[in-house]
Structures are given as structure tokens and as C-alpha cells.
KOLVEX-138423 format. One record per residue: chain; x, y, z of N, C-alpha, C in turn. Coordinates in steps of 0.05 Angstrom, whole numbers, padded with zeros to 5 digits. Example, Ala and Ser with C-alpha at 12.3 -4.5 7.8 and 13.67 -1.06 7.14 Angstrom:
<nodes>
<node chain="A" n_u="00264" n_v="-00114" n_w="00156" ca_u="00246" ca_v="-00090" ca_w="00156" c_u="00264" c_v="-00066" c_w="00156"/>
<node chain="A" n_u="00257" n_v="-00045" n_w="00142" ca_u="00273" ca_v="-00021" ca_w="00143" c_u="00258" c_v="00001" c_w="00157"/>
</nodes>
This chain:
<nodes>
<node chain="A" n_u="00135" n_v="00217" n_w="-00067" ca_u="00154" ca_v="00202" ca_w="-00051" c_u="00183" c_v="00209" c_w="-00058"/>
<node chain="A" n_u="00199" n_v="00207" n_w="-00038" ca_u="00227" ca_v="00213" ca_w="-00043" c_u="00240" c_v="00189" c_w="-00057"/>
<node chain="A" n_u="00265" n_v="00193" n_w="-00066" ca_u="00280" ca_v="00171" ca_w="-00078" c_u="00284" c_v="00148" c_w="-00058"/>
<node chain="A" n_u="00289" n_v="00155" n_w="-00033" ca_u="00292" ca_v="00135" ca_w="-00012" c_u="00267" c_v="00118" c_w="-00008"/>
<node chain="A" n_u="00244" n_v="00132" n_w="-00008" ca_u="00218" ca_v="00118" ca_w="-00005" c_u="00213" c_v="00100" c_w="-00029"/>
<node chain="A" n_u="00220" n_v="00110" n_w="-00053" ca_u="00217" ca_v="00093" ca_w="-00077" c_u="00234" c_v="00068" c_w="-00075"/>
<node chain="A" n_u="00259" n_v="00072" n_w="-00066" ca_u="00277" ca_v="00048" ca_w="-00064" c_u="00267" c_v="00029" c_w="-00043"/>
<node chain="A" n_u="00256" n_v="00039" n_w="-00021" ca_u="00244" ca_v="00022" ca_w="00000" c_u="00221" c_v="00006" c_w="-00012"/>
<node chain="A" n_u="00205" n_v="00019" n_w="-00029" ca_u="00182" ca_v="00006" ca_w="-00042" c_u="00192" c_v="-00016" c_w="-00061"/>
<node chain="A" n_u="00213" n_v="-00010" n_w="-00076" ca_u="00224" ca_v="-00030" ca_w="-00095" c_u="00234" c_v="-00054" c_w="-00079"/>
<node chain="A" n_u="00249" n_v="-00050" n_w="-00058" ca_u="00259" ca_v="-00072" ca_w="-00042" c_u="00236" c_v="-00088" c_w="-00029"/>
<node chain="A" n_u="00215" n_v="-00074" n_w="-00020" ca_u="00192" ca_v="-00088" ca_w="-00008" c_u="00178" c_v="-00105" c_w="-00029"/>
<node chain="A" n_u="00175" n_v="-00095" n_w="-00053" ca_u="00162" ca_v="-00110" ca_w="-00074" c_u="00179" c_v="-00135" c_w="-00081"/>
<node chain="A" n_u="00205" n_v="-00132" n_w="-00083" ca_u="00222" ca_v="-00155" ca_w="-00089" c_u="00219" c_v="-00176" c_w="-00067"/>
<node chain="A" n_u="00220" n_v="-00167" n_w="-00042" ca_u="00217" ca_v="-00185" ca_w="-00019" c_u="00190" c_v="-00199" c_w="-00019"/>
<node chain="A" n_u="00169" n_v="-00185" n_w="-00024" ca_u="00142" ca_v="-00197" ca_w="-00024" c_u="00138" c_v="-00217" c_w="-00047"/>
<node chain="A" n_u="00146" n_v="-00209" n_w="-00071" ca_u="00143" ca_v="-00227" ca_w="-00094" c_u="00160" c_v="-00252" c_w="-00090"/>
<node chain="A" n_u="00184" n_v="-00249" n_w="-00079" ca_u="00202" ca_v="-00271" ca_w="-00075" c_u="00190" c_v="-00290" c_w="-00054"/>
<node chain="A" n_u="00182" n_v="-00279" n_w="-00031" ca_u="00173" ca_v="-00296" ca_w="-00009" c_u="00146" c_v="-00308" c_w="-00014"/>
<node chain="A" n_u="00128" n_v="-00294" n_w="-00027" ca_u="00100" ca_v="-00303" ca_w="-00031" c_u="00097" c_v="-00320" c_w="-00056"/>
<node chain="A" n_u="00113" n_v="-00315" n_w="-00076" ca_u="00109" ca_v="-00329" ca_w="-00102" c_u="00133" c_v="-00347" c_w="-00110"/>
<node chain="A" n_u="00157" n_v="-00336" n_w="-00110" ca_u="00179" ca_v="-00351" ca_w="-00120" c_u="00190" c_v="-00372" c_w="-00101"/>
<node chain="A" n_u="00192" n_v="-00365" n_w="-00076" ca_u="00203" ca_v="-00385" ca_w="-00057" c_u="00185" c_v="-00410" c_w="-00056"/>
<node chain="A" n_u="00158" n_v="-00407" n_w="-00055" ca_u="00141" ca_v="-00431" ca_w="-00056" c_u="00145" c_v="-00448" c_w="-00081"/>
<node chain="A" n_u="00148" n_v="-00434" n_w="-00104" ca_u="00153" ca_v="-00449" ca_w="-00129" c_u="00180" c_v="-00463" c_w="-00128"/>
<node chain="A" n_u="00199" n_v="-00451" n_w="-00116" ca_u="00226" ca_v="-00463" ca_w="-00113" c_u="00223" c_v="-00489" c_w="-00096"/>
<node chain="A" n_u="00207" n_v="-00488" n_w="-00075" ca_u="00203" ca_v="-00511" ca_w="-00058" c_u="00189" c_v="-00534" c_w="-00074"/>
<node chain="A" n_u="00169" n_v="-00526" n_w="-00090" ca_u="00154" ca_v="-00546" ca_w="-00105" c_u="00170" c_v="-00557" c_w="-00129"/>
<node chain="A" n_u="00185" n_v="-00540" n_w="-00143" ca_u="00198" ca_v="-00548" ca_w="-00168" c_u="00228" c_v="-00554" c_w="-00165"/>
<node chain="A" n_u="00239" n_v="-00547" n_w="-00143" ca_u="00268" ca_v="-00551" ca_w="-00139" c_u="00284" c_v="-00531" c_w="-00155"/>
<node chain="A" n_u="00309" n_v="-00538" n_w="-00159" ca_u="00328" ca_v="-00520" ca_w="-00173" c_u="00321" c_v="-00518" c_w="-00203"/>
<node chain="A" n_u="00303" n_v="-00500" n_w="-00210" ca_u="00294" ca_v="-00497" ca_w="-00237" c_u="00306" c_v="-00471" c_w="-00248"/>
<node chain="A" n_u="00320" n_v="-00471" n_w="-00270" ca_u="00332" ca_v="-00447" ca_w="-00281" c_u="00310" c_v="-00425" c_w="-00287"/>
<node chain="A" n_u="00286" n_v="-00434" n_w="-00293" ca_u="00265" ca_v="-00415" ca_w="-00299" c_u="00258" c_v="-00398" c_w="-00274"/>
<node chain="A" n_u="00260" n_v="-00409" n_w="-00251" ca_u="00255" ca_v="-00394" ca_w="-00226" c_u="00276" c_v="-00373" c_w="-00222"/>
<node chain="A" n_u="00301" n_v="-00381" n_w="-00226" ca_u="00323" ca_v="-00361" ca_w="-00223" c_u="00320" c_v="-00339" c_w="-00244"/>
<node chain="A" n_u="00312" n_v="-00345" n_w="-00268" ca_u="00308" ca_v="-00325" ca_w="-00288" c_u="00285" c_v="-00306" c_w="-00280"/>
<node chain="A" n_u="00265" n_v="-00318" n_w="-00267" ca_u="00242" ca_v="-00302" ca_w="-00258" c_u="00250" c_v="-00284" c_w="-00235"/>
<node chain="A" n_u="00268" n_v="-00294" n_w="-00217" ca_u="00278" ca_v="-00277" ca_w="-00195" c_u="00293" c_v="-00253" c_w="-00207"/>
<node chain="A" n_u="00308" n_v="-00257" n_w="-00228" ca_u="00323" ca_v="-00235" ca_w="-00241" c_u="00303" c_v="-00215" c_w="-00253"/>
<node chain="A" n_u="00282" n_v="-00225" n_w="-00266" ca_u="00262" ca_v="-00208" ca_w="-00278" c_u="00247" c_v="-00192" c_w="-00257"/>
<node chain="A" n_u="00241" n_v="-00204" n_w="-00234" ca_u="00227" ca_v="-00190" ca_w="-00213" c_u="00245" c_v="-00167" c_w="-00203"/>
<node chain="A" n_u="00271" n_v="-00172" n_w="-00200" ca_u="00289" ca_v="-00150" ca_w="-00191" c_u="00289" c_v="-00127" c_w="-00211"/>
<node chain="A" n_u="00287" n_v="-00134" n_w="-00237" ca_u="00286" ca_v="-00113" ca_w="-00258" c_u="00259" c_v="-00099" c_w="-00258"/>
<node chain="A" n_u="00238" n_v="-00114" n_w="-00257" ca_u="00211" ca_v="-00102" ca_w="-00260" c_u="00200" c_v="-00088" c_w="-00236"/>
<node chain="A" n_u="00211" n_v="-00093" n_w="-00212" ca_u="00201" ca_v="-00080" ca_w="-00188" c_u="00203" c_v="-00050" c_w="-00189"/>
<node chain="A" n_u="00223" n_v="-00039" n_w="-00202" ca_u="00226" ca_v="-00011" ca_w="-00206" c_u="00203" c_v="00001" c_w="-00223"/>
<node chain="A" n_u="00196" n_v="-00014" n_w="-00244" ca_u="00174" ca_v="-00005" ca_w="-00261" c_u="00148" c_v="-00005" c_w="-00246"/>
<node chain="A" n_u="00143" n_v="-00027" n_w="-00230" ca_u="00119" ca_v="-00028" ca_w="-00214" c_u="00117" c_v="-00005" c_w="-00195"/>
<node chain="A" n_u="00140" n_v="00001" n_w="-00182" ca_u="00140" ca_v="00023" ca_w="-00163" c_u="00135" c_v="00049" c_w="-00177"/>
<node chain="A" n_u="00147" n_v="00054" n_w="-00200" ca_u="00143" ca_v="00079" ca_w="-00215" c_u="00115" c_v="00082" c_w="-00223"/>
<node chain="A" n_u="00102" n_v="00060" n_w="-00232" ca_u="00074" ca_v="00062" ca_w="-00240" c_u="00056" c_v="00067" c_w="-00216"/>
<node chain="A" n_u="00062" n_v="00055" n_w="-00194" ca_u="00045" ca_v="00059" ca_w="-00170" c_u="00048" c_v="00087" c_w="-00160"/>
<node chain="A" n_u="00072" n_v="00098" n_w="-00162" ca_u="00078" ca_v="00125" ca_w="-00151" c_u="00075" c_v="00148" c_w="-00172"/>
<node chain="A" n_u="00070" n_v="00141" n_w="-00197" ca_u="00070" ca_v="00160" ca_w="-00218" c_u="00046" c_v="00179" c_w="-00217"/>
<node chain="A" n_u="00046" n_v="00198" n_w="-00236" ca_u="00025" ca_v="00218" ca_w="-00237" c_u="-00001" c_v="00208" c_w="-00249"/>
<node chain="A" n_u="-00001" n_v="00186" n_w="-00263" ca_u="-00025" ca_v="00175" ca_w="-00276" c_u="-00041" c_v="00159" c_w="-00255"/>
<node chain="A" n_u="-00062" n_v="00172" n_w="-00245" ca_u="-00078" ca_v="00160" ca_w="-00223" c_u="-00090" c_v="00133" c_w="-00232"/>
<node chain="A" n_u="-00100" n_v="00132" n_w="-00256" ca_u="-00112" ca_v="00107" ca_w="-00266" c_u="-00092" c_v="00085" c_w="-00267"/>
<node chain="A" n_u="-00068" n_v="00091" n_w="-00277" ca_u="-00047" ca_v="00070" ca_w="-00279" c_u="-00038" c_v="00062" c_w="-00251"/>
<node chain="A" n_u="-00036" n_v="00081" n_w="-00232" ca_u="-00028" ca_v="00075" ca_w="-00205" c_u="-00049" c_v="00057" c_w="-00192"/>
<node chain="A" n_u="-00074" n_v="00063" n_w="-00196" ca_u="-00096" ca_v="00047" ca_w="-00184" c_u="-00096" c_v="00019" c_w="-00196"/>
<node chain="A" n_u="-00092" n_v="00017" n_w="-00222" ca_u="-00090" ca_v="-00009" ca_w="-00235" c_u="-00067" c_v="-00025" c_w="-00224"/>
<node chain="A" n_u="-00044" n_v="-00013" n_w="-00222" ca_u="-00020" ca_v="-00027" ca_w="-00213" c_u="-00023" c_v="-00035" c_w="-00183"/>
<node chain="A" n_u="-00035" n_v="-00017" n_w="-00167" ca_u="-00040" ca_v="-00024" ca_w="-00139" c_u="-00059" c_v="-00047" c_w="-00136"/>
<node chain="A" n_u="-00080" n_v="-00048" n_w="-00152" ca_u="-00099" ca_v="-00070" ca_w="-00152" c_u="-00086" c_v="-00096" c_w="-00160"/>
<node chain="A" n_u="-00069" n_v="-00095" n_w="-00181" ca_u="-00055" ca_v="-00119" ca_w="-00190" c_u="-00037" c_v="-00130" c_w="-00168"/>
<node chain="A" n_u="-00021" n_v="-00112" n_w="-00155" ca_u="-00003" ca_v="-00121" ca_w="-00135" c_u="-00017" c_v="-00133" c_w="-00111"/>
<node chain="A" n_u="-00038" n_v="-00120" n_w="-00102" ca_u="-00054" ca_v="-00130" ca_w="-00079" c_u="-00066" c_v="-00157" c_w="-00086"/>
<node chain="A" n_u="-00078" n_v="-00159" n_w="-00110" ca_u="-00091" ca_v="-00184" ca_w="-00118" c_u="-00071" c_v="-00208" c_w="-00119"/>
<node chain="A" n_u="-00048" n_v="-00202" n_w="-00130" ca_u="-00028" ca_v="-00224" ca_w="-00133" c_u="-00014" c_v="-00231" c_w="-00107"/>
<node chain="A" n_u="-00007" n_v="-00211" n_w="-00091" ca_u="00008" ca_v="-00215" ca_w="-00067" c_u="-00009" c_v="-00223" c_w="-00043"/>
<node chain="A" n_u="-00035" n_v="-00216" n_w="-00044" ca_u="-00053" ca_v="-00222" ca_w="-00021" c_u="-00079" c_v="-00234" c_w="-00031"/>
<node chain="A" n_u="-00077" n_v="-00257" n_w="-00045" ca_u="-00101" ca_v="-00269" ca_w="-00056" c_u="-00119" c_v="-00280" c_w="-00033"/>
<node chain="A" n_u="-00144" n_v="-00282" n_w="-00039" ca_u="-00163" ca_v="-00293" ca_w="-00020" c_u="-00191" c_v="-00291" c_w="-00030"/>
<node chain="A" n_u="-00209" n_v="-00305" n_w="-00016" ca_u="-00237" ca_v="-00306" ca_w="-00023" c_u="-00253" c_v="-00283" c_w="-00010"/>
<node chain="A" n_u="-00240" n_v="-00268" n_w="00007" ca_u="-00254" ca_v="-00246" ca_w="00021" c_u="-00241" c_v="-00220" c_w="00013"/>
<node chain="A" n_u="-00254" n_v="-00198" n_w="00019" ca_u="-00243" ca_v="-00172" ca_w="00013" c_u="-00217" c_v="-00168" c_w="00027"/>
<node chain="A" n_u="-00199" n_v="-00154" n_w="00014" ca_u="-00173" ca_v="-00147" ca_w="00025" c_u="-00176" c_v="-00129" c_w="00050"/>
<node chain="A" n_u="-00167" n_v="-00138" n_w="00073" ca_u="-00170" ca_v="-00123" ca_w="00097" c_u="-00145" c_v="-00128" c_w="00114"/>
<node chain="A" n_u="-00123" n_v="-00114" n_w="00107" ca_u="-00098" ca_v="-00119" ca_w="00121" c_u="-00099" c_v="-00108" c_w="00150"/>
<node chain="A" n_u="-00082" n_v="-00119" n_w="00167" ca_u="-00079" ca_v="-00108" ca_w="00194" c_u="-00068" c_v="-00079" c_w="00193"/>
<node chain="A" n_u="-00073" n_v="-00064" n_w="00214" ca_u="-00064" ca_v="-00036" ca_w="00214" c_u="-00034" c_v="-00033" c_w="00208"/>
<node chain="A" n_u="-00018" n_v="-00051" n_w="00219" ca_u="00011" ca_v="-00049" ca_w="00215" c_u="00019" c_v="-00051" c_w="00185"/>
<node chain="A" n_u="00003" n_v="-00064" n_w="00169" ca_u="00010" ca_v="-00067" ca_w="00141" c_u="00011" c_v="-00040" c_w="00127"/>
<node chain="A" n_u="-00005" n_v="-00021" n_w="00136" ca_u="-00006" ca_v="00005" ca_w="00123" c_u="00020" c_v="00021" c_w="00128"/>
<node chain="A" n_u="00036" n_v="00012" n_w="00147" ca_u="00062" ca_v="00025" ca_w="00153" c_u="00085" c_v="00014" c_w="00136"/>
<node chain="A" n_u="00080" n_v="-00007" n_w="00121" ca_u="00101" ca_v="-00018" ca_w="00104" c_u="00104" c_v="-00001" c_w="00079"/>
<node chain="A" n_u="00126" n_v="-00003" n_w="00065" ca_u="00129" ca_v="00013" ca_w="00040" c_u="00106" c_v="00009" c_w="00020"/>
<node chain="A" n_u="00097" n_v="-00016" n_w="00016" ca_u="00075" ca_v="-00021" ca_w="-00002" c_u="00049" c_v="-00009" c_w="00009"/>
<node chain="A" n_u="00045" n_v="-00013" n_w="00035" ca_u="00020" ca_v="-00003" ca_w="00048" c_u="00018" c_v="00027" c_w="00045"/>
<node chain="A" n_u="00041" n_v="00041" n_w="00050" ca_u="00041" ca_v="00070" ca_w="00048" c_u="00035" c_v="00079" c_w="00019"/>
<node chain="A" n_u="00047" n_v="00065" n_w="00000" ca_u="00042" ca_v="00072" ca_w="-00028" c_u="00013" c_v="00067" c_w="-00036"/>
<node chain="A" n_u="00002" n_v="00045" n_w="-00028" ca_u="-00026" ca_v="00038" ca_w="-00034" c_u="-00044" c_v="00059" c_w="-00021"/>
<node chain="A" n_u="-00040" n_v="00066" n_w="00004" ca_u="-00056" ca_v="00086" ca_w="00018" c_u="-00056" c_v="00112" c_w="00002"/>
<node chain="A" n_u="-00032" n_v="00121" n_w="-00005" ca_u="-00029" ca_v="00147" ca_w="-00019" c_u="-00040" c_v="00147" c_w="-00047"/>
<node chain="A" n_u="-00037" n_v="00126" n_w="-00062" ca_u="-00044" ca_v="00126" ca_w="-00090" c_u="-00071" c_v="00113" c_w="-00096"/>
<node chain="A" n_u="-00079" n_v="00093" n_w="-00080" ca_u="-00103" ca_v="00078" ca_w="-00085" c_u="-00124" c_v="00082" c_w="-00063"/>
<node chain="A" n_u="-00115" n_v="00085" n_w="-00039" ca_u="-00134" ca_v="00086" ca_w="-00016" c_u="-00138" c_v="00057" c_w="-00007"/>
<node chain="A" n_u="-00158" n_v="00053" n_w="00009" ca_u="-00164" ca_v="00025" ca_w="00018" c_u="-00179" c_v="00012" c_w="-00005"/>
<node chain="A" n_u="-00169" n_v="-00010" n_w="-00015" ca_u="-00181" ca_v="-00022" ca_w="-00039" c_u="-00208" c_v="-00035" c_w="-00035"/>
<node chain="A" n_u="-00217" n_v="-00039" n_w="-00010" ca_u="-00242" ca_v="-00054" ca_w="-00007" c_u="-00260" c_v="-00044" c_w="00015"/>
<node chain="A" n_u="-00255" n_v="-00020" n_w="00026" ca_u="-00271" ca_v="-00010" ca_w="00048" c_u="-00278" c_v="00019" c_w="00044"/>
<node chain="A" n_u="-00303" n_v="00026" n_w="00050" ca_u="-00311" ca_v="00054" ca_w="00049" c_u="-00306" c_v="00068" c_w="00075"/>
<node chain="A" n_u="-00301" n_v="00053" n_w="00096" ca_u="-00294" ca_v="00064" ca_w="00122" c_u="-00275" c_v="00045" c_w="00137"/>
<node chain="A" n_u="-00258" n_v="00057" n_w="00154" ca_u="-00240" ca_v="00041" ca_w="00170" c_u="-00240" c_v="00052" c_w="00198"/>
<node chain="A" n_u="-00230" n_v="00036" n_w="00217" ca_u="-00228" ca_v="00044" ca_w="00245" c_u="-00208" c_v="00068" c_w="00247"/>
<node chain="A" n_u="-00210" n_v="00081" n_w="00270" ca_u="-00191" ca_v="00103" ca_w="00275" c_u="-00162" c_v="00093" c_w="00276"/>
<node chain="A" n_u="-00158" n_v="00068" n_w="00286" ca_u="-00131" ca_v="00057" ca_w="00287" c_u="-00121" c_v="00052" c_w="00259"/>
<node chain="A" n_u="-00137" n_v="00041" n_w="00241" ca_u="-00128" ca_v="00036" ca_w="00214" c_u="-00124" c_v="00063" c_w="00199"/>
<node chain="A" n_u="-00142" n_v="00082" n_w="00203" ca_u="-00138" ca_v="00108" ca_w="00191" c_u="-00112" c_v="00120" c_w="00200"/>
<node chain="A" n_u="-00106" n_v="00118" n_w="00225" ca_u="-00080" ca_v="00128" ca_w="00235" c_u="-00056" c_v="00114" c_w="00222"/>
<node chain="A" n_u="-00058" n_v="00088" n_w="00219" ca_u="-00037" ca_v="00073" ca_w="00205" c_u="-00034" c_v="00082" c_w="00176"/>
<node chain="A" n_u="-00057" n_v="00086" n_w="00163" ca_u="-00056" ca_v="00095" ca_w="00135" c_u="-00043" c_v="00122" c_w="00132"/>
<node chain="A" n_u="-00048" n_v="00139" n_w="00152" ca_u="-00038" ca_v="00167" ca_w="00151" c_u="-00011" c_v="00169" c_w="00164"/>
<node chain="A" n_u="-00002" n_v="00149" n_w="00179" ca_u="00023" ca_v="00150" ca_w="00193" c_u="00022" c_v="00167" c_w="00218"/>
<node chain="A" n_u="-00001" n_v="00168" n_w="00231" ca_u="-00005" ca_v="00183" ca_w="00255" c_u="-00018" c_v="00165" c_w="00276"/>
<node chain="A" n_u="-00022" n_v="00176" n_w="00300" ca_u="-00035" ca_v="00161" ca_w="00322" c_u="-00065" c_v="00162" c_w="00318"/>
<node chain="A" n_u="-00078" n_v="00144" n_w="00333" ca_u="-00108" ca_v="00144" ca_w="00333" c_u="-00118" c_v="00170" c_w="00344"/>
<node chain="A" n_u="-00104" n_v="00181" n_w="00364" ca_u="-00112" ca_v="00207" ca_w="00375" c_u="-00109" c_v="00229" c_w="00354"/>
<node chain="A" n_u="-00088" n_v="00227" n_w="00338" ca_u="-00085" ca_v="00246" ca_w="00316" c_u="-00109" c_v="00245" c_w="00297"/>
<node chain="A" n_u="-00119" n_v="00221" n_w="00291" ca_u="-00142" ca_v="00218" ca_w="00274" c_u="-00167" c_v="00231" c_w="00287"/>
<node chain="A" n_u="-00171" n_v="00226" n_w="00313" ca_u="-00193" ca_v="00239" ca_w="00328" c_u="-00191" c_v="00270" c_w="00324"/>
<node chain="A" n_u="-00167" n_v="00281" n_w="00327" ca_u="-00163" ca_v="00309" ca_w="00325" c_u="-00170" c_v="00319" c_w="00296"/>
<node chain="A" n_u="-00161" n_v="00304" n_w="00276" ca_u="-00168" ca_v="00312" ca_w="00248" c_u="-00197" c_v="00310" c_w="00243"/>
<node chain="A" n_u="-00211" n_v="00291" n_w="00254" ca_u="-00240" ca_v="00289" ca_w="00250" c_u="-00254" c_v="00313" c_w="00264"/>
<node chain="A" n_u="-00245" n_v="00318" n_w="00288" ca_u="-00257" ca_v="00341" ca_w="00304" c_u="-00253" c_v="00367" c_w="00289"/>
<node chain="A" n_u="-00230" n_v="00371" n_w="00275" ca_u="-00224" ca_v="00395" ca_w="00261" c_u="-00236" c_v="00395" c_w="00232"/>
<node chain="A" n_u="-00249" n_v="00374" n_w="00224" ca_u="-00262" ca_v="00372" ca_w="00198" c_u="-00243" c_v="00366" c_w="00175"/>
<node chain="A" n_u="-00219" n_v="00356" n_w="00182" ca_u="-00199" ca_v="00349" ca_w="00161" c_u="-00202" c_v="00320" c_w="00152"/>
<node chain="A" n_u="-00216" n_v="00304" n_w="00168" ca_u="-00224" ca_v="00277" ca_w="00160" c_u="-00254" c_v="00275" c_w="00166"/>
<node chain="A" n_u="-00267" n_v="00257" n_w="00153" ca_u="-00296" ca_v="00254" ca_w="00156" c_u="-00303" c_v="00228" c_w="00171"/>
<node chain="A" n_u="-00318" n_v="00231" n_w="00193" ca_u="-00328" ca_v="00207" ca_w="00207" c_u="-00349" c_v="00194" c_w="00190"/>
<node chain="A" n_u="-00350" n_v="00168" n_w="00191" ca_u="-00370" ca_v="00153" ca_w="00177" c_u="-00394" c_v="00150" c_w="00196"/>
<node chain="A" n_u="-00419" n_v="00151" n_w="00185" ca_u="-00442" ca_v="00149" ca_w="00203" c_u="-00443" c_v="00122" c_w="00218"/>
<node chain="A" n_u="-00431" n_v="00101" n_w="00207" ca_u="-00432" ca_v="00075" ca_w="00221" c_u="-00407" c_v="00071" c_w="00238"/>
<node chain="A" n_u="-00391" n_v="00092" n_w="00242" ca_u="-00367" ca_v="00090" ca_w="00258" c_u="-00342" c_v="00091" c_w="00241"/>
<node chain="A" n_u="-00320" n_v="00098" n_w="00253" ca_u="-00295" ca_v="00100" ca_w="00238" c_u="-00292" c_v="00125" c_w="00221"/>
<node chain="A" n_u="-00275" n_v="00123" n_w="00201" ca_u="-00269" ca_v="00146" ca_w="00184" c_u="-00273" c_v="00137" c_w="00155"/>
<node chain="A" n_u="-00283" n_v="00155" n_w="00139" ca_u="-00287" ca_v="00148" ca_w="00110" c_u="-00260" c_v="00146" c_w="00096"/>
<node chain="A" n_u="-00258" n_v="00125" n_w="00080" ca_u="-00233" ca_v="00122" ca_w="00065" c_u="-00228" c_v="00144" c_w="00044"/>
<node chain="A" n_u="-00249" n_v="00154" n_w="00031" ca_u="-00244" ca_v="00176" ca_w="00013" c_u="-00232" c_v="00200" c_w="00026"/>
<node chain="A" n_u="-00240" n_v="00206" n_w="00051" ca_u="-00228" ca_v="00229" ca_w="00065" c_u="-00199" c_v="00224" c_w="00072"/>
<node chain="A" n_u="-00192" n_v="00199" n_w="00077" ca_u="-00163" ca_v="00192" ca_w="00082" c_u="-00147" c_v="00197" c_w="00056"/>
<node chain="A" n_u="-00158" n_v="00187" n_w="00034" ca_u="-00144" ca_v="00192" ca_w="00008" c_u="-00141" c_v="00221" c_w="00002"/>
<node chain="A" n_u="-00162" n_v="00237" n_w="00007" ca_u="-00161" ca_v="00266" ca_w="00002" c_u="-00140" c_v="00278" c_w="00020"/>
<node chain="A" n_u="-00139" n_v="00270" n_w="00044" ca_u="-00119" ca_v="00280" ca_w="00063" c_u="-00090" c_v="00274" c_w="00053"/>
<node chain="A" n_u="-00086" n_v="00249" n_w="00044" ca_u="-00060" ca_v="00242" ca_w="00034" c_u="-00054" c_v="00257" c_w="00008"/>
<node chain="A" n_u="-00074" n_v="00262" n_w="-00008" ca_u="-00069" ca_v="00277" ca_w="-00033" c_u="-00062" c_v="00306" c_w="-00028"/>
<node chain="A" n_u="-00073" n_v="00318" n_w="-00007" ca_u="-00068" ca_v="00346" ca_w="-00002" c_u="-00043" c_v="00352" c_w="00013"/>
<node chain="A" n_u="-00032" n_v="00331" n_w="00026" ca_u="-00007" ca_v="00335" ca_w="00041" c_u="00017" c_v="00335" c_w="00023"/>
<node chain="A" n_u="00036" n_v="00350" n_w="00030" ca_u="00062" ca_v="00349" ca_w="00016" c_u="00074" c_v="00322" c_w="00021"/>
<node chain="A" n_u="00085" n_v="00308" n_w="00001" ca_u="00097" ca_v="00282" ca_w="00006" c_u="00119" c_v="00282" c_w="00028"/>
<node chain="A" n_u="00131" n_v="00304" n_w="00032" ca_u="00152" ca_v="00306" ca_w="00053" c_u="00139" c_v="00305" c_w="00081"/>
<node chain="A" n_u="00113" n_v="00308" n_w="00083" ca_u="00099" ca_v="00307" ca_w="00108" c_u="00087" c_v="00280" c_w="00113"/>
<node chain="A" n_u="00097" n_v="00259" n_w="00100" ca_u="00084" ca_v="00233" ca_w="00099" c_u="00074" c_v="00223" c_w="00126"/>
<node chain="A" n_u="00088" n_v="00228" n_w="00147" ca_u="00079" ca_v="00217" ca_w="00172" c_u="00076" c_v="00238" c_w="00193"/>
<node chain="A" n_u="00065" n_v="00261" n_w="00185" ca_u="00059" ca_v="00282" ca_w="00203" c_u="00029" c_v="00287" c_w="00203"/>
<node chain="A" n_u="00019" n_v="00303" n_w="00222" ca_u="-00009" ca_v="00311" ca_w="00222" c_u="-00012" c_v="00335" c_w="00205"/>
</nodes>
């Protein structure tokens, strides 16, 4: 990822942690100095989280991606974000470094969102053998990860 994409990820992480975790605490607890101190720490730590997620250590990136998804999108069911989520800075980073955290296959529309291309572009890549169709429909998530791994980061939203 470029420096600009890293900065977009940092800002997205700050926004998500603030809106999903800190703002609700602020509503419940009122003006608590500990919340403001935590806001400051989030602004400091978001860069580290982004660097770990985007770094060369695949195991660390996967662990950090799983932590972020678990904390920011808790639930009793498997994580299954809408297609548009994959176009966010965090979604793009998760797709590139972790893949889909809870699915072995996704629809052509979600595959397109993960790759930053159209559904028709996904059909073309499947037809050309650059992505693998799943026997039960859709596209295999490992083939999406492989495609993202083999592309130059500068081609992030190209076929």
C-alpha cells in the first residue's frame, strides 16, 4: 500500500474505534477524563495497527485483522459485511492481508468489491482461470487472496 492508502487506513481505524467504542462510552459515562485519554491513545496506536495489518509478517497481519474485525464488528454470527464494506480502507486492507475472515466462497459482487473491480470483471477473471469458481456458486476466497497477493499494490483497483 502507498503512504496515502496507509494514512486512509489510519484515519478509518480512528473513525471506527471512536464511533463504535468511544462515543458510546462517552454517552454512558459522560465527561470522563479516561475516555479522552483513550481517544488520544487510539490516535497514537492506529498507526501501529495499520502497520501491523499492512506489514510483511502475514501471521501478525492476520492476527491484527482478526482482532480489529472482532472488536469493531462483534456479533453472534460469522462476519459477513456488505459488498460496499470491502471498498473501505479497512475492508481493502483485510481483503489484501487476511482475505474473507469467515467464508470459503463469496458472490461475484462481493468478489468484485474485494478486488476493486466490477462483477463482470470477476466473471472475466474466472473465465480466464485467474480466479476459481466455487462448485456451490460464487468465487473461492483463497483465489481472491491469491489474486490480491500477485498483483502489484499500485494496481489495487484494476483487473
